[in-house]
Residue, then its C-alpha position, 0 to 999 in steps of 0.5 A: m474894822f474898829h468899833n469904836v475909834e475914840l478909844l483906838p489910841l489906847l489899844m495901840r498903845g498896848a500892842g505897841v508893847t506887845l509887840r516890843l515883848a513878843a520881839e524881845s521874848i521871841v530873842a530869849a527864847l530862841i538863846v535858850s532853844f539853842v542853848i539847851g537844845m544843843a545839850r540836849g544832844s551833849k556827849s556829856l550826861m551832866l549836861r543831858k540830864a541837866a537840860l532834861v530836868f529844865v524842859e520839864f520843869f518849864r514844860g511841866t509847869s503854869l507859864l503863869v505861876q512862873l511868871f508870878f513867881l519871878y514877880f511876887i516870889f523873888p523880891l521876898y529873897g532880894v531879887q527884884l525885877s520889872a515887871e518887863v524883864t519879868a515878862v521876857i525872862g518868864l516868856g524866854l525860858n518856858l517857851g524855850a523850853y519847847g524850842s530845845e525841842i525843835v532843836r533837839s530834832a532838828i539837828e538829830s534828823i540830819d543825815a548821820g553820813q554827812v558827819e561822817a563824811a565832814r570828820s573823814l576829811s579831819l574837819p573839826r568838830w565845831i566845823t562839822f556842825r557850823k558848815v554841815v549840820l545847822p545849815q540844813a537843821v535851821i532850814i527844818m526849825l524855820p516853821s516849827f520857830g514861826n509857830l513858837a513865834i506866834e504862841i508867843v504873842k498870844a502868850t504876852s496876853l498873860v503878862s497883863l496880870i503883872t500890870i504889864p499895859e499891853l494890849t490885853f490889859n488895856g482892853q480890859s482896863l477900857v471895857y472896865s471904864t465903858g461898859q462895851t465888853s464886846l465891842i472892845w474884845a472884838d477890837v482886840l481880837v482884830l488886832y492879834l489878828l492882825i500882828n500875828t498874821p504875817l507870822n503866820l505868812l512867814v511860817l507858810w513860807a517857812e514850810r514851803r521851804a523846808g519842804r524843798f529841802r526836804g525832797a532835795s535831800r530825799g532825792v540825793 
């Protein structure tokens, strides 16, 4: 499968860094997604507008430029971030902006009649959200969040440009030191595929589960 086993340890170390960064960034993106997604559906006009500005800014500007801004510009104003912290914050904010739309649309897709029924039973708004809306919305979100996780893994390749020795960075280093351009990049491609295959399978499972849920909901 791999073309040069002697060079594999450095690539595997890079893959380990990629996995760690991806896991941390996925957690950060999920937090941002829920906070901003719920703010988008808030009754407060100020919150809705602020969330919209956030989403439009991070979706409308380059992730790479955002990473450069955090890593190179913030220190000029006394905010020094390590490369890995910069990567997690940058990926979390950028992909979280996309994830917030997943959260918002999933919540809005829940039948309003269920919410009204819960309120007719005098259930508090938060309990209604936690017990009625959120469990159903999460099932709907799963496939899209699976795809978002895959995008985060692929986006980690950009952090090589802020000197993090992840898979792409180590692959580039080996290309410079050995000159084996095509073989090394082929191995890097295989490693990314191995990382993302379990996530792809998770997305397929989530899509089937969400499909069954939607079918059951329509049948009620």
